[in-house]
Chimera marker file (.cmm) of the C-alpha trace (Angstrom):
<marker_set name="trace">
<marker id="1" x="0.000" y="0.000" z="0.000" r="1" g="1" b="0" radius="0.5"/>
<marker id="2" x="1.320" y="3.456" z="-0.918" r="1" g="1" b="0" radius="0.5"/>
<marker id="3" x="2.456" y="5.770" z="1.887" r="1" g="1" b="0" radius="0.5"/>
<marker id="4" x="3.447" y="9.396" z="2.296" r="1" g="1" b="0" radius="0.5"/>
<marker id="5" x="6.834" y="10.317" z="3.756" r="1" g="1" b="0" radius="0.5"/>
<marker id="6" x="6.744" y="13.869" z="5.095" r="1" g="1" b="0" radius="0.5"/>
<marker id="7" x="10.083" y="15.474" z="5.984" r="1" g="1" b="0" radius="0.5"/>
<marker id="8" x="10.811" y="18.975" z="7.293" r="1" g="1" b="0" radius="0.5"/>
<marker id="9" x="14.071" y="20.415" z="8.554" r="1" g="1" b="0" radius="0.5"/>
<marker id="10" x="15.903" y="23.659" z="9.224" r="1" g="1" b="0" radius="0.5"/>
<marker id="11" x="18.425" y="24.837" z="6.649" r="1" g="1" b="0" radius="0.5"/>
<marker id="12" x="20.185" y="28.147" z="6.201" r="1" g="1" b="0" radius="0.5"/>
<marker id="13" x="17.935" y="30.506" z="4.214" r="1" g="1" b="0" radius="0.5"/>
<marker id="14" x="20.993" y="31.255" z="2.063" r="1" g="1" b="0" radius="0.5"/>
<marker id="15" x="20.822" y="27.665" z="0.779" r="1" g="1" b="0" radius="0.5"/>
<marker id="16" x="17.146" y="27.847" z="-0.251" r="1" g="1" b="0" radius="0.5"/>
<marker id="17" x="15.261" y="29.188" z="-3.256" r="1" g="1" b="0" radius="0.5"/>
<marker id="18" x="17.315" y="29.643" z="-6.393" r="1" g="1" b="0" radius="0.5"/>
<marker id="19" x="20.472" y="28.731" z="-4.439" r="1" g="1" b="0" radius="0.5"/>
<marker id="20" x="19.186" y="25.199" z="-3.837" r="1" g="1" b="0" radius="0.5"/>
<marker id="21" x="18.287" y="24.261" z="-7.407" r="1" g="1" b="0" radius="0.5"/>
<marker id="22" x="21.688" y="23.534" z="-8.927" r="1" g="1" b="0" radius="0.5"/>
<marker id="23" x="23.263" y="21.822" z="-5.888" r="1" g="1" b="0" radius="0.5"/>
<marker id="24" x="20.146" y="19.667" z="-5.442" r="1" g="1" b="0" radius="0.5"/>
<marker id="25" x="19.932" y="18.470" z="-9.065" r="1" g="1" b="0" radius="0.5"/>
<marker id="26" x="22.028" y="15.315" z="-8.466" r="1" g="1" b="0" radius="0.5"/>
<marker id="27" x="19.968" y="14.606" z="-5.352" r="1" g="1" b="0" radius="0.5"/>
<marker id="28" x="16.705" y="15.004" z="-7.275" r="1" g="1" b="0" radius="0.5"/>
<marker id="29" x="17.945" y="12.645" z="-9.968" r="1" g="1" b="0" radius="0.5"/>
<marker id="30" x="19.110" y="10.039" z="-7.449" r="1" g="1" b="0" radius="0.5"/>
<marker id="31" x="15.781" y="10.059" z="-5.593" r="1" g="1" b="0" radius="0.5"/>
<marker id="32" x="14.030" y="8.860" z="-8.740" r="1" g="1" b="0" radius="0.5"/>
<marker id="33" x="16.122" y="5.664" z="-8.585" r="1" g="1" b="0" radius="0.5"/>
<marker id="34" x="15.153" y="4.751" z="-5.015" r="1" g="1" b="0" radius="0.5"/>
<marker id="35" x="13.195" y="1.499" z="-4.575" r="1" g="1" b="0" radius="0.5"/>
<marker id="36" x="9.471" y="2.128" z="-4.222" r="1" g="1" b="0" radius="0.5"/>
<marker id="37" x="9.734" y="5.844" z="-5.059" r="1" g="1" b="0" radius="0.5"/>
<marker id="38" x="6.776" y="7.332" z="-6.959" r="1" g="1" b="0" radius="0.5"/>
<marker id="39" x="7.066" y="11.128" z="-6.580" r="1" g="1" b="0" radius="0.5"/>
<marker id="40" x="8.265" y="14.039" z="-4.473" r="1" g="1" b="0" radius="0.5"/>
<marker id="41" x="7.018" y="17.568" z="-3.943" r="1" g="1" b="0" radius="0.5"/>
<marker id="42" x="9.839" y="19.836" z="-2.776" r="1" g="1" b="0" radius="0.5"/>
<marker id="43" x="8.854" y="22.299" z="-0.033" r="1" g="1" b="0" radius="0.5"/>
<marker id="44" x="10.521" y="25.333" z="1.490" r="1" g="1" b="0" radius="0.5"/>
<marker id="45" x="9.880" y="28.409" z="3.595" r="1" g="1" b="0" radius="0.5"/>
<marker id="46" x="12.938" y="30.649" z="3.157" r="1" g="1" b="0" radius="0.5"/>
<marker id="47" x="11.678" y="33.202" z="5.690" r="1" g="1" b="0" radius="0.5"/>
<marker id="48" x="11.738" y="30.523" z="8.397" r="1" g="1" b="0" radius="0.5"/>
<marker id="49" x="14.767" y="28.614" z="7.087" r="1" g="1" b="0" radius="0.5"/>
<marker id="50" x="12.676" y="25.480" z="6.576" r="1" g="1" b="0" radius="0.5"/>
<marker id="51" x="12.733" y="22.973" z="3.766" r="1" g="1" b="0" radius="0.5"/>
<marker id="52" x="11.630" y="19.434" z="3.118" r="1" g="1" b="0" radius="0.5"/>
<marker id="53" x="9.448" y="17.322" z="0.948" r="1" g="1" b="0" radius="0.5"/>
<marker id="54" x="6.370" y="15.221" z="0.588" r="1" g="1" b="0" radius="0.5"/>
<marker id="55" x="7.236" y="11.872" z="-0.937" r="1" g="1" b="0" radius="0.5"/>
<marker id="56" x="5.011" y="9.138" z="-2.250" r="1" g="1" b="0" radius="0.5"/>
<marker id="57" x="6.355" y="5.582" z="-1.962" r="1" g="1" b="0" radius="0.5"/>
<marker id="58" x="4.596" y="2.425" z="-3.050" r="1" g="1" b="0" radius="0.5"/>
<marker id="59" x="5.279" y="0.715" z="0.306" r="1" g="1" b="0" radius="0.5"/>
<marker id="60" x="6.219" y="1.516" z="3.907" r="1" g="1" b="0" radius="0.5"/>
<marker id="61" x="9.462" y="-0.531" z="3.893" r="1" g="1" b="0" radius="0.5"/>
<marker id="62" x="10.919" y="1.469" z="0.998" r="1" g="1" b="0" radius="0.5"/>
<marker id="63" x="9.879" y="4.757" z="2.617" r="1" g="1" b="0" radius="0.5"/>
<marker id="64" x="11.552" y="3.779" z="5.903" r="1" g="1" b="0" radius="0.5"/>
<marker id="65" x="14.754" y="2.634" z="4.203" r="1" g="1" b="0" radius="0.5"/>
<marker id="66" x="14.917" y="5.868" z="2.228" r="1" g="1" b="0" radius="0.5"/>
<marker id="67" x="14.296" y="7.924" z="5.380" r="1" g="1" b="0" radius="0.5"/>
<marker id="68" x="17.054" y="6.131" z="7.300" r="1" g="1" b="0" radius="0.5"/>
<marker id="69" x="19.555" y="6.898" z="4.533" r="1" g="1" b="0" radius="0.5"/>
<marker id="70" x="18.292" y="10.420" z="3.780" r="1" g="1" b="0" radius="0.5"/>
<marker id="71" x="18.436" y="11.655" z="7.382" r="1" g="1" b="0" radius="0.5"/>
<marker id="72" x="22.193" y="11.082" z="7.351" r="1" g="1" b="0" radius="0.5"/>
<marker id="73" x="22.521" y="12.844" z="4.003" r="1" g="1" b="0" radius="0.5"/>
<marker id="74" x="20.472" y="15.853" z="5.207" r="1" g="1" b="0" radius="0.5"/>
<marker id="75" x="22.687" y="16.200" z="8.274" r="1" g="1" b="0" radius="0.5"/>
<marker id="76" x="25.736" y="16.314" z="5.971" r="1" g="1" b="0" radius="0.5"/>
<marker id="77" x="24.069" y="19.217" z="4.138" r="1" g="1" b="0" radius="0.5"/>
<marker id="78" x="23.786" y="21.058" z="7.465" r="1" g="1" b="0" radius="0.5"/>
<marker id="79" x="20.110" y="20.354" z="8.117" r="1" g="1" b="0" radius="0.5"/>
<marker id="80" x="18.946" y="20.473" z="11.730" r="1" g="1" b="0" radius="0.5"/>
<marker id="81" x="15.658" y="19.825" z="13.538" r="1" g="1" b="0" radius="0.5"/>
<marker id="82" x="14.826" y="17.015" z="11.118" r="1" g="1" b="0" radius="0.5"/>
<marker id="83" x="11.246" y="15.847" z="11.544" r="1" g="1" b="0" radius="0.5"/>
<marker id="84" x="9.889" y="12.937" z="9.530" r="1" g="1" b="0" radius="0.5"/>
<marker id="85" x="6.675" y="10.944" z="9.463" r="1" g="1" b="0" radius="0.5"/>
<marker id="86" x="5.456" y="8.028" z="7.403" r="1" g="1" b="0" radius="0.5"/>
<marker id="87" x="1.710" y="8.277" z="6.944" r="1" g="1" b="0" radius="0.5"/>
<marker id="88" x="-0.866" y="5.895" z="5.544" r="1" g="1" b="0" radius="0.5"/>
<marker id="89" x="-3.135" y="7.190" z="2.792" r="1" g="1" b="0" radius="0.5"/>
<marker id="90" x="-6.902" y="7.108" z="3.022" r="1" g="1" b="0" radius="0.5"/>
<marker id="91" x="-7.506" y="5.738" z="-0.441" r="1" g="1" b="0" radius="0.5"/>
<marker id="92" x="-11.306" y="6.214" z="-0.568" r="1" g="1" b="0" radius="0.5"/>
<marker id="93" x="-11.069" y="9.917" z="0.315" r="1" g="1" b="0" radius="0.5"/>
<marker id="94" x="-7.959" y="10.488" z="-1.793" r="1" g="1" b="0" radius="0.5"/>
<marker id="95" x="-9.763" y="9.096" z="-4.842" r="1" g="1" b="0" radius="0.5"/>
<marker id="96" x="-12.240" y="11.939" z="-4.483" r="1" g="1" b="0" radius="0.5"/>
<marker id="97" x="-9.673" y="14.733" z="-4.054" r="1" g="1" b="0" radius="0.5"/>
<marker id="98" x="-6.386" y="13.571" z="-5.602" r="1" g="1" b="0" radius="0.5"/>
<marker id="99" x="-6.823" y="14.526" z="-9.244" r="1" g="1" b="0" radius="0.5"/>
<marker id="100" x="-4.017" y="12.870" z="-11.224" r="1" g="1" b="0" radius="0.5"/>
<marker id="101" x="-2.921" y="10.711" z="-8.274" r="1" g="1" b="0" radius="0.5"/>
<marker id="102" x="-6.329" y="9.059" z="-8.114" r="1" g="1" b="0" radius="0.5"/>
<marker id="103" x="-5.160" y="6.636" z="-10.809" r="1" g="1" b="0" radius="0.5"/>
<marker id="104" x="-2.657" y="5.170" z="-8.325" r="1" g="1" b="0" radius="0.5"/>
<marker id="105" x="-5.412" y="3.785" z="-6.111" r="1" g="1" b="0" radius="0.5"/>
<link id1="1" id2="2" r="1" g="1" b="0" radius="0.2"/>
<link id1="2" id2="3" r="1" g="1" b="0" radius="0.2"/>
<link id1="3" id2="4" r="1" g="1" b="0" radius="0.2"/>
<link id1="4" id2="5" r="1" g="1" b="0" radius="0.2"/>
<link id1="5" id2="6" r="1" g="1" b="0" radius="0.2"/>
<link id1="6" id2="7" r="1" g="1" b="0" radius="0.2"/>
<link id1="7" id2="8" r="1" g="1" b="0" radius="0.2"/>
<link id1="8" id2="9" r="1" g="1" b="0" radius="0.2"/>
<link id1="9" id2="10" r="1" g="1" b="0" radius="0.2"/>
<link id1="10" id2="11" r="1" g="1" b="0" radius="0.2"/>
<link id1="11" id2="12" r="1" g="1" b="0" radius="0.2"/>
<link id1="12" id2="13" r="1" g="1" b="0" radius="0.2"/>
<link id1="13" id2="14" r="1" g="1" b="0" radius="0.2"/>
<link id1="14" id2="15" r="1" g="1" b="0" radius="0.2"/>
<link id1="15" id2="16" r="1" g="1" b="0" radius="0.2"/>
<link id1="16" id2="17" r="1" g="1" b="0" radius="0.2"/>
<link id1="17" id2="18" r="1" g="1" b="0" radius="0.2"/>
<link id1="18" id2="19" r="1" g="1" b="0" radius="0.2"/>
<link id1="19" id2="20" r="1" g="1" b="0" radius="0.2"/>
<link id1="20" id2="21" r="1" g="1" b="0" radius="0.2"/>
<link id1="21" id2="22" r="1" g="1" b="0" radius="0.2"/>
<link id1="22" id2="23" r="1" g="1" b="0" radius="0.2"/>
<link id1="23" id2="24" r="1" g="1" b="0" radius="0.2"/>
<link id1="24" id2="25" r="1" g="1" b="0" radius="0.2"/>
<link id1="25" id2="26" r="1" g="1" b="0" radius="0.2"/>
<link id1="26" id2="27" r="1" g="1" b="0" radius="0.2"/>
<link id1="27" id2="28" r="1" g="1" b="0" radius="0.2"/>
<link id1="28" id2="29" r="1" g="1" b="0" radius="0.2"/>
<link id1="29" id2="30" r="1" g="1" b="0" radius="0.2"/>
<link id1="30" id2="31" r="1" g="1" b="0" radius="0.2"/>
<link id1="31" id2="32" r="1" g="1" b="0" radius="0.2"/>
<link id1="32" id2="33" r="1" g="1" b="0" radius="0.2"/>
<link id1="33" id2="34" r="1" g="1" b="0" radius="0.2"/>
<link id1="34" id2="35" r="1" g="1" b="0" radius="0.2"/>
<link id1="35" id2="36" r="1" g="1" b="0" radius="0.2"/>
<link id1="36" id2="37" r="1" g="1" b="0" radius="0.2"/>
<link id1="37" id2="38" r="1" g="1" b="0" radius="0.2"/>
<link id1="38" id2="39" r="1" g="1" b="0" radius="0.2"/>
<link id1="39" id2="40" r="1" g="1" b="0" radius="0.2"/>
<link id1="40" id2="41" r="1" g="1" b="0" radius="0.2"/>
<link id1="41" id2="42" r="1" g="1" b="0" radius="0.2"/>
<link id1="42" id2="43" r="1" g="1" b="0" radius="0.2"/>
<link id1="43" id2="44" r="1" g="1" b="0" radius="0.2"/>
<link id1="44" id2="45" r="1" g="1" b="0" radius="0.2"/>
<link id1="45" id2="46" r="1" g="1" b="0" radius="0.2"/>
<link id1="46" id2="47" r="1" g="1" b="0" radius="0.2"/>
<link id1="47" id2="48" r="1" g="1" b="0" radius="0.2"/>
<link id1="48" id2="49" r="1" g="1" b="0" radius="0.2"/>
<link id1="49" id2="50" r="1" g="1" b="0" radius="0.2"/>
<link id1="50" id2="51" r="1" g="1" b="0" radius="0.2"/>
<link id1="51" id2="52" r="1" g="1" b="0" radius="0.2"/>
<link id1="52" id2="53" r="1" g="1" b="0" radius="0.2"/>
<link id1="53" id2="54" r="1" g="1" b="0" radius="0.2"/>
<link id1="54" id2="55" r="1" g="1" b="0" radius="0.2"/>
<link id1="55" id2="56" r="1" g="1" b="0" radius="0.2"/>
<link id1="56" id2="57" r="1" g="1" b="0" radius="0.2"/>
<link id1="57" id2="58" r="1" g="1" b="0" radius="0.2"/>
<link id1="58" id2="59" r="1" g="1" b="0" radius="0.2"/>
<link id1="59" id2="60" r="1" g="1" b="0" radius="0.2"/>
<link id1="60" id2="61" r="1" g="1" b="0" radius="0.2"/>
<link id1="61" id2="62" r="1" g="1" b="0" radius="0.2"/>
<link id1="62" id2="63" r="1" g="1" b="0" radius="0.2"/>
<link id1="63" id2="64" r="1" g="1" b="0" radius="0.2"/>
<link id1="64" id2="65" r="1" g="1" b="0" radius="0.2"/>
<link id1="65" id2="66" r="1" g="1" b="0" radius="0.2"/>
<link id1="66" id2="67" r="1" g="1" b="0" radius="0.2"/>
<link id1="67" id2="68" r="1" g="1" b="0" radius="0.2"/>
<link id1="68" id2="69" r="1" g="1" b="0" radius="0.2"/>
<link id1="69" id2="70" r="1" g="1" b="0" radius="0.2"/>
<link id1="70" id2="71" r="1" g="1" b="0" radius="0.2"/>
<link id1="71" id2="72" r="1" g="1" b="0" radius="0.2"/>
<link id1="72" id2="73" r="1" g="1" b="0" radius="0.2"/>
<link id1="73" id2="74" r="1" g="1" b="0" radius="0.2"/>
<link id1="74" id2="75" r="1" g="1" b="0" radius="0.2"/>
<link id1="75" id2="76" r="1" g="1" b="0" radius="0.2"/>
<link id1="76" id2="77" r="1" g="1" b="0" radius="0.2"/>
<link id1="77" id2="78" r="1" g="1" b="0" radius="0.2"/>
<link id1="78" id2="79" r="1" g="1" b="0" radius="0.2"/>
<link id1="79" id2="80" r="1" g="1" b="0" radius="0.2"/>
<link id1="80" id2="81" r="1" g="1" b="0" radius="0.2"/>
<link id1="81" id2="82" r="1" g="1" b="0" radius="0.2"/>
<link id1="82" id2="83" r="1" g="1" b="0" radius="0.2"/>
<link id1="83" id2="84" r="1" g="1" b="0" radius="0.2"/>
<link id1="84" id2="85" r="1" g="1" b="0" radius="0.2"/>
<link id1="85" id2="86" r="1" g="1" b="0" radius="0.2"/>
<link id1="86" id2="87" r="1" g="1" b="0" radius="0.2"/>
<link id1="87" id2="88" r="1" g="1" b="0" radius="0.2"/>
<link id1="88" id2="89" r="1" g="1" b="0" radius="0.2"/>
<link id1="89" id2="90" r="1" g="1" b="0" radius="0.2"/>
<link id1="90" id2="91" r="1" g="1" b="0" radius="0.2"/>
<link id1="91" id2="92" r="1" g="1" b="0" radius="0.2"/>
<link id1="92" id2="93" r="1" g="1" b="0" radius="0.2"/>
<link id1="93" id2="94" r="1" g="1" b="0" radius="0.2"/>
<link id1="94" id2="95" r="1" g="1" b="0" radius="0.2"/>
<link id1="95" id2="96" r="1" g="1" b="0" radius="0.2"/>
<link id1="96" id2="97" r="1" g="1" b="0" radius="0.2"/>
<link id1="97" id2="98" r="1" g="1" b="0" radius="0.2"/>
<link id1="98" id2="99" r="1" g="1" b="0" radius="0.2"/>
<link id1="99" id2="100" r="1" g="1" b="0" radius="0.2"/>
<link id1="100" id2="101" r="1" g="1" b="0" radius="0.2"/>
<link id1="101" id2="102" r="1" g="1" b="0" radius="0.2"/>
<link id1="102" id2="103" r="1" g="1" b="0" radius="0.2"/>
<link id1="103" id2="104" r="1" g="1" b="0" radius="0.2"/>
<link id1="104" id2="105" r="1" g="1" b="0" radius="0.2"/>
</marker_set>
């Protein structure tokens, strides 16, 4: 069953916005090769120095394995206050509201 992995963390505002795009390109490309990965929405709040993402994985095991590896990688980038959750998806309600993702259920 597909799950959401929600990650937020603190990062220097100087590393966000346009400054994040080029350095994060290899990371973005590598994420697409992770087992069970379906998609990611990149999130940031430069005013608060927060960044993160909302990931969709096709199973909980893959999401947890990715999280375990990615937390170490984020710390190497200087991220602090890392908060992560793996959440189940309510498929019946998501079918009503998910638009293009509804085809996954």
